[in-house]
C-alpha positions in Angstrom: 3.6 17.3 -16.2 0.7 16.8 -14.8 -2.1 19.7 -14.8 -2.5 21.8 -11.7 -5.7 20.2 -10.7 -4.6 16.4 -10.8 -1.0 17.8 -8.5 -3.7 19.9 -6.5 -6.3 16.5 -6.0 -2.9 14.6 -4.9 -1.6 16.4 -2.0 -5.5 17.5 -0.7 -5.8 20.5 1.5 -3.1 19.8 3.9 0.1 23.0 4.2 2.6 21.9 3.6 6.0 23.7 4.9 8.4 26.0 2.7 11.7 24.4 2.6 14.9 26.0 4.4 16.9 28.1 2.3 20.4 27.0 0.9 22.8 26.7 3.3 26.8 26.7 2.6 27.7 23.9 4.9 26.5 20.5 4.9 23.3 19.6 4.7 22.1 17.5 7.4 18.6 15.8 7.5 15.7 15.9 10.4 16.0 13.2 13.5 15.5 10.5 12.4 12.5 8.7 13.8 13.5 4.5 14.6 11.6 2.5 12.2 10.7 -1.5 12.9 13.8 -3.4 12.3 13.6 -5.5 8.9 15.8 -7.2 6.7 15.4 -4.7 4.5 15.8 -1.9 7.0 19.1 -3.5 8.0 20.4 -4.2 5.0 20.0 -1.1 3.4 21.9 0.7 6.1 24.9 -2.2 5.8 24.4 -1.4 2.2 25.1 2.1 3.2 27.8 1.9 5.6 29.3 -0.1 2.7 29.6 2.3 0.5 30.2 5.3 2.8 33.1 2.9 3.5 34.6 2.8 -0.1 34.0 6.4 -0.7 36.0 7.3 2.2 39.0 4.7 0.9 38.7 6.6 -2.7 36.6 4.0 -4.4 33.8 5.8 -6.9 33.2 2.6 -8.7 32.1 0.7 -5.8 28.7 -0.3 -7.6 28.1 -0.2 -10.9 26.1 2.2 -13.0 23.3 0.1 -14.0 23.4 -1.1 -10.0 23.2 2.8 -8.7 20.5 3.2 -11.1 18.7 0.8 -9.7 19.2 1.8 -6.3 18.8 4.9 -6.3 15.5 4.5 -9.0 14.0 2.2 -5.7 14.9 5.0 -3.3 13.4 7.8 -5.6 10.5 5.5 -5.6 10.1 4.5 -2.4 10.8 8.1 -1.2 7.7 9.6 -3.0 5.5 7.1 -1.4 6.6 7.6 2.2 5.6 11.7 1.3 2.5 10.8 -0.6 1.7 9.0 3.0 2.6 11.6 5.2 6.2 11.3 5.9 7.9 14.8 6.7 11.6 13.2 6.7 14.8 14.6 4.6 15.6 12.4 1.6 19.6 12.7 2.8 21.5 12.9 5.7 24.7 14.7 5.5 25.4 16.0 2.2 27.3 18.7 0.4 25.2 21.1 -1.6 27.2 20.5 -4.7 26.1 16.9 -3.4 22.2 17.5 -3.8 22.5 20.0 -6.7 24.6 17.4 -9.1 22.6 14.5 -8.1 18.9 16.8 -8.8 20.3 17.6 -12.0 20.8 14.4 -12.5 17.2 13.4 -11.9 16.0 16.2 -13.3 17.5 15.2 -16.7 16.4 10.9 -16.1 13.1 12.9 -15.8 13.3 14.9 -19.0 12.0 18.1 -16.5 13.6 21.2 -16.5 14.0 23.7 -13.7 10.9 25.7 -14.8 8.9 22.7 -14.4 10.0 22.4 -10.8 9.2 25.4 -10.2 5.4 25.2 -11.5 5.0 22.0 -9.2 6.6 23.4 -6.3 4.2 26.2 -6.5 1.3 24.0 -7.2 1.8 21.5 -4.6 3.4 23.5 -2.1 6.1 21.2 -1.7 
């Protein structure tokens, strides 16, 4: 956990909007702004579509645990870098609150973080 001073220095003096309250329906992302078409972006969109198709077909083992971990690690780092650069985009599209809670809980276990630390970080940074 970083100190308040370090966390404050990272975000500067910009005020960030508070997140919306929980909803019972699937969470929808903010409108996506088209990014320049790159081979990496095209490959990511194709992979996402392939995974969604496999899940609809009932294939929950479409990726190995190791492949999923590498993908989640890269996505987590990319999202963090984009937020630090000023992006206000939400990290996911249409998912259920349960999907979010299961994933967030796993990510917090992976980072050896407690909910208390998340709350403290959010109060320090306004995110």
